[in-house]
C-alpha positions in Angstrom: -37.9 63.2 -150.7 -34.7 62.9 -152.7 -34.9 61.9 -156.3 -32.8 60.0 -158.8 -33.1 59.7 -162.5 -32.6 56.5 -164.5 -32.0 55.5 -168.1 -34.7 55.0 -170.7 -34.2 51.3 -170.5 -34.6 51.3 -166.7 -37.7 53.5 -167.1 -39.2 51.0 -169.6 -38.5 48.1 -167.2 -40.1 49.9 -164.2 -43.2 50.8 -166.3 -43.5 47.0 -166.7 -43.4 46.6 -162.9 -39.8 45.2 -162.7 -38.6 46.0 -159.2 -34.9 46.7 -159.6 -32.7 49.5 -161.0 -29.1 48.5 -161.6 -26.1 50.6 -160.7 -25.3 51.3 -164.4 -28.8 52.5 -165.0 -28.5 55.5 -162.7 -28.1 58.9 -164.4 -25.9 61.1 -162.2 -27.7 60.2 -158.9 -28.1 63.1 -156.5 -26.4 63.3 -153.2 -28.3 60.6 -151.4 -27.5 58.4 -148.4 -27.3 54.7 -148.9 -30.4 53.0 -147.5 -32.7 56.0 -147.8 -36.1 56.2 -149.6 -35.9 57.9 -153.0 -38.3 58.7 -155.8 -37.2 57.2 -159.2 -37.8 59.4 -162.2 -37.6 58.9 -165.9 -35.3 61.0 -168.1 -38.3 63.3 -168.8 -38.9 63.8 -165.0 -42.0 61.5 -164.8 -42.4 59.6 -161.6 -41.8 55.9 -161.9 -41.4 54.3 -158.5 -40.4 54.8 -154.9 -37.8 52.6 -153.2 -34.6 52.5 -151.3 -31.1 53.1 -152.7 -27.7 51.5 -152.0 -24.9 52.5 -154.3 -22.7 49.9 -152.8 -24.8 47.2 -154.4 -25.0 46.2 -158.1 -28.8 46.5 -157.6 -28.8 50.2 -156.8 -32.6 50.6 -156.2 -35.2 48.2 -155.0 -38.8 49.3 -155.5 -41.2 49.4 -152.6 -44.1 51.1 -154.4 -45.0 52.1 -157.9 -47.1 54.9 -156.5 -45.9 58.0 -154.5 -47.1 56.6 -151.1 -45.5 57.1 -147.7 -43.2 54.3 -146.6 -44.2 54.2 -143.0 -45.8 51.9 -140.4 -49.1 52.0 -142.3 -47.4 50.9 -145.5 -45.7 47.9 -143.9 -49.0 47.0 -142.1 -50.9 47.0 -145.4 -48.2 45.0 -147.2 -48.0 42.3 -144.5 -51.7 42.2 -144.0 -52.2 41.5 -147.7 -49.6 38.8 -147.6 -51.4 37.2 -144.7 -54.7 37.4 -146.6 -53.3 35.6 -149.6 -51.9 32.7 -147.4 -54.8 32.3 -145.0 -56.0 29.0 -146.7 -52.6 27.4 -146.3 -53.4 26.9 -142.6 -55.8 24.2 -143.6 -53.0 21.9 -144.6 -49.9 23.3 -142.7 -49.0 25.3 -139.7 -45.8 26.6 -141.4 -45.5 28.8 -144.4 -43.7 31.7 -145.9 -45.4 35.0 -145.0 -43.2 37.5 -146.9 -41.2 36.5 -150.0 -39.1 39.6 -150.7 -39.8 41.2 -154.1 -42.6 38.7 -154.8 -44.5 40.3 -151.9 -43.3 43.8 -152.8 -41.1 44.0 -149.7 -37.6 43.5 -151.3 -34.9 42.3 -149.0 -37.3 40.9 -146.4 -38.2 37.2 -145.9 -40.6 36.1 -143.1 -41.6 32.6 -142.3 -44.3 31.3 -139.8 -43.6 28.2 -137.9 -46.5 27.1 -135.7 -46.5 30.2 -133.5 -42.9 31.3 -134.1 -41.5 33.7 -136.7 -38.2 33.5 -138.5 -37.0 36.6 -140.4 -34.2 37.4 -142.8 -33.3 41.0 -143.7 -30.9 41.1 -146.6 -30.5 44.7 -147.6 -29.5 48.0 -146.1 -32.7 49.7 -147.1 -34.8 47.1 -145.3 -32.4 46.9 -142.3 -33.2 50.6 -141.7 -36.9 49.6 -141.4 -36.2 46.8 -139.0 -38.0 48.2 -135.9 -41.1 49.1 -137.9 -41.1 45.6 -139.4 -40.8 43.9 -136.0 -43.5 46.0 -134.4 -45.8 45.3 -137.3 -45.2 41.5 -137.2 -45.8 41.5 -133.4 -49.1 43.5 -133.8 -50.5 41.4 -136.7 -49.3 37.9 -135.7 -48.9 37.9 -131.9 -46.0 35.4 -132.2 -44.5 33.5 -129.2 -41.1 34.5 -130.5 -39.1 35.9 -133.4 -35.7 34.8 -134.5 -33.5 36.8 -136.8 -31.7 34.7 -139.4 -30.1 37.6 -141.2 -26.8 35.8 -141.8 -26.8 35.7 -145.6 -23.5 36.6 -147.3 -25.4 39.2 -149.4 -25.5 41.5 -146.3 -21.7 41.9 -146.6 -22.2 43.2 -150.1 -24.8 45.6 -148.7 -22.3 46.9 -146.2 -24.2 45.6 -143.1 -23.2 43.0 -140.5 -24.9 39.6 -140.2 -27.3 38.8 -137.4 -28.5 35.6 -135.9 -30.5 35.4 -132.7 -33.8 35.8 -130.9 -35.2 39.4 -131.2 -38.6 38.9 -129.5 -40.0 36.5 -126.9 -38.6 33.0 -126.7 -37.8 30.6 -129.5 -37.1 27.0 -128.5 -34.3 25.0 -130.1 -36.8 23.0 -132.1 -40.4 23.6 -133.3 -42.7 20.8 -134.5 -44.7 21.6 -137.6 -47.3 19.6 -139.5 -47.6 19.5 -143.2 -50.4 17.5 -144.9 -50.4 15.2 -141.9 -46.6 14.7 -141.9 -44.7 16.1 -138.9 -41.2 17.7 -138.9 -38.8 19.0 -136.3 -37.4 22.3 -137.3 -34.4 23.8 -135.7 -34.8 27.6 -136.2 -31.5 28.3 -134.6 -29.3 26.1 -136.8 -31.5 25.1 -139.7 -31.1 26.0 -143.4 -31.8 29.7 -144.2 -34.9 30.7 -142.2 -35.5 27.1 -141.0 -37.0 24.7 -143.5 -37.7 24.3 -147.2 -41.3 25.4 -147.2 -41.3 26.0 -150.9 -41.4 22.3 -151.7 -44.6 21.7 -149.7 -47.0 21.2 -152.6 -44.3 19.3 -154.6 -43.8 16.8 -151.7 -47.5 16.1 -151.8 -47.6 15.9 -155.6 -44.8 13.4 -155.8 -46.3 11.4 -153.0 -49.6 11.2 -154.9 -47.9 9.0 -157.5 -46.5 6.6 -154.8 -48.3 3.5 -153.6 -48.0 0.9 -150.9 -44.8 -1.1 -151.2 -43.1 1.1 -153.7 -39.3 1.5 -153.3 -38.3 5.1 -153.1 -34.8 6.8 -153.2 -34.6 10.3 -151.7 -31.3 11.8 -152.8 -30.2 15.2 -151.3 -32.8 14.3 -148.7 -32.0 17.1 -146.3 -34.6 16.7 -143.4 -36.3 13.9 -145.4 -39.3 15.7 -146.7 -40.0 13.7 -149.9 -39.1 10.4 -148.2 -41.3 11.0 -145.2 -44.3 11.8 -147.5 -43.5 8.5 -149.3 -43.4 6.6 -146.0 -46.9 8.0 -145.2 -48.1 6.2 -148.4 -46.6 2.9 -147.3 -43.4 3.0 -149.4 -40.0 1.7 -148.5 -37.5 4.6 -148.5 -33.8 5.1 -148.6 -32.4 8.5 -147.6 -29.1 9.9 -148.9 -27.3 13.1 -147.9 -23.8 14.3 -147.0 -24.8 16.4 -144.1 -24.7 14.9 -140.6 -27.1 17.5 -139.3 -29.6 16.6 -142.1 -29.4 12.9 -141.5 -29.9 13.3 -137.7 -33.0 15.3 -138.5 -34.2 12.5 -140.8 -33.9 10.0 -138.0 -35.7 12.2 -135.5 -38.5 12.9 -138.0 -38.9 9.2 -138.6 -39.3 8.7 -134.9 -41.7 11.7 -134.6 -44.0 10.2 -137.2 -43.8 6.7 -135.8 -42.2 5.3 -138.9 -40.0 2.2 -138.8 -36.3 2.7 -139.3 -35.0 3.2 -142.8 -31.7 3.1 -144.7 -30.1 6.5 -144.0 -26.8 6.9 -145.8 -24.2 9.6 -145.4 -22.6 9.9 -148.8 -22.0 12.3 -151.6 -24.9 12.0 -154.0 -22.8 11.7 -157.1 -20.6 9.0 -155.5 -23.7 7.1 -154.3 -25.4 7.1 -157.6 -22.3 6.0 -159.4 -22.0 3.0 -157.1 -25.7 2.3 -156.9 -25.9 1.8 -160.7 -23.6 -1.3 -160.2 -25.6 -2.9 -157.5 -28.7 -4.0 -159.3 -30.9 -2.1 -156.9 -34.0 -0.7 -158.6 -36.6 1.8 -157.4 -40.2 2.8 -158.3 -39.4 6.5 -157.5 -36.2 8.5 -157.4 -36.2 12.1 -156.0 -33.3 14.3 -157.0 -33.5 17.7 -155.1 -30.0 19.1 -155.1 -28.9 22.4 -153.5 -28.3 25.4 -155.9 -25.9 24.4 -158.7 -26.0 27.7 -160.5 -26.2 30.8 -158.2 -25.0 32.9 -161.1 -25.5 32.8 -164.9 -21.9 31.9 -165.4 -22.4 28.7 -163.4 -25.4 27.5 -165.5 -23.3 25.4 -168.0 -21.6 23.5 -165.2 -24.9 23.0 -163.4 -26.5 21.6 -166.5 -23.8 19.0 -166.7 -24.5 18.0 -163.1 -28.2 17.7 -163.8 -27.5 15.5 -166.8 -25.6 13.1 -164.7 -28.1 13.0 -161.9 -31.1 12.4 -164.2 -29.3 9.8 -166.3 -28.2 8.0 -163.1 -31.7 8.3 -161.7 -33.3 6.8 -164.8 -30.9 3.9 -164.8 -32.1 3.0 -161.3 -35.8 3.1 -162.2 -38.1 0.1 -162.8 -40.3 0.3 -165.9 -43.2 2.8 -165.2 -41.2 4.2 -162.3 -41.0 8.0 -161.8 -38.1 10.4 -161.2 -38.5 13.9 -159.8 -35.8 16.4 -160.6 -35.6 19.9 -159.2 -33.6 23.1 -159.8 -33.6 25.8 -157.2 -32.0 28.4 -159.5 -33.7 30.5 -162.1 -30.5 30.2 -164.2 -31.6 26.5 -164.8 -35.3 26.8 -165.5 -38.0 24.3 -166.3 -37.3 24.4 -170.1 -33.7 23.5 -169.3 -34.8 20.5 -167.3 -37.0 19.3 -170.1 -34.1 19.6 -172.6 -31.9 17.7 -170.1 -34.6 15.1 -169.9 -34.9 14.7 -173.7 -31.2 14.0 -173.9 -31.3 11.6 -170.9 -34.2 9.7 -172.6 -31.9 8.8 -175.5 -29.2 7.6 -173.1 -31.7 5.6 -171.1 -33.2 4.1 -174.3 -36.7 4.8 -173.0 -39.4 7.4 -173.8 -40.2 9.7 -170.9 -43.7 10.7 -170.0 -44.0 14.2 -168.4 -46.2 13.5 -165.4 -45.9 16.9 -163.6 -44.4 20.3 -164.1 -43.7 21.8 -160.7 -42.7 25.2 -159.2 -42.5 26.6 -155.7 -45.7 26.5 -153.6 -47.9 29.5 -153.7 -46.5 31.1 -150.5 -43.4 31.7 -152.6 -45.2 33.7 -155.3 -44.0 33.9 -158.9 -44.6 37.5 -160.2 -44.5 37.5 -164.0 -42.9 40.9 -164.0 -40.1 39.7 -161.8 -38.4 36.8 -163.6 -36.1 36.0 -160.6 -39.1 35.1 -158.5 -39.4 31.9 -160.6 -36.4 30.3 -158.9 -37.7 26.8 -158.3 -38.5 24.4 -161.1 -39.2 20.7 -161.1 -40.3 17.9 -163.4 -41.7 14.5 -162.7 -41.1 11.9 -165.4 -42.3 8.4 -165.9 -39.9 5.9 -167.5 -42.2 4.4 -170.1 -42.3 0.6 -170.5 -41.8 -0.6 -174.1 
């Protein structure tokens, strides 16, 4: 087993169970091959962790184990079995969930989703790519899926020095799979859909927001994607308007409406910011506005611009609310966290000339774990606010 030595700061971080070593934290790494398993040592020679290395990446080492255990088929079987055990109860409310969430399940670079008998995988790092066959064999043995599709087409693979992949790697995977989530049904296109197929991380949040919606409420679902929040609202008897710029997303909304037997709704293809700017002038008012944009801040440098965007969205959303109406705002980047959203809300409250009640503080559902020692795993934040009547 090859060894590398890291700086005192990296050693301190690893002893706190942080799972990365950055390139500038390596001390004269030995002659190792990118992608291979290495032992990580402190400056005094003490063992810290075992992981895989890639010196082409800014994140040079990703930890697989904080113990000197073999990284073999038994290791992957144990890791994946433990992930299954933690998620077993989710099957009571949904037949689709995330099985492996990269670092948060101590399998960095690997994402695995389960969709009603089918598996979608994404392998984002060279070190995990070299374990591909073992991973596939383990998933087949433990899950007996009907098919597995590889969605390893993330741009990060280029930075890792590996080609992208996209296609069926086991069995057959139909163009669309029907999943059921808290009684609401969705069509998921595993071949063309976002990332590994569907935004499973918002499952609990969709149900939570819907719990505040009643028969006859008027709901606006902005950045609606496949219509998740709006479809939940329809199941409560609300009237819903969907807004998105993606043709593919809006086609999915229409088909999901039909799948659930819901009446036709307003489905608008429009830029969210343009729509909100115009909608403020129409006199239309809503009892619930959902604002679930794509990532505004993929890097720390983009955070300031993202916050400006969130400020506009929330101010516009509040201007469209009836008294005692609620607005749900989400950020899917850890660079704009929940505290940032609350600060944005405080400023928006003054602009709206209305106190805001914090109804819910939200995060990703539990199949997307937040590991306290890995701050980046807290990537999804949300707040639900009520516009208080004075």
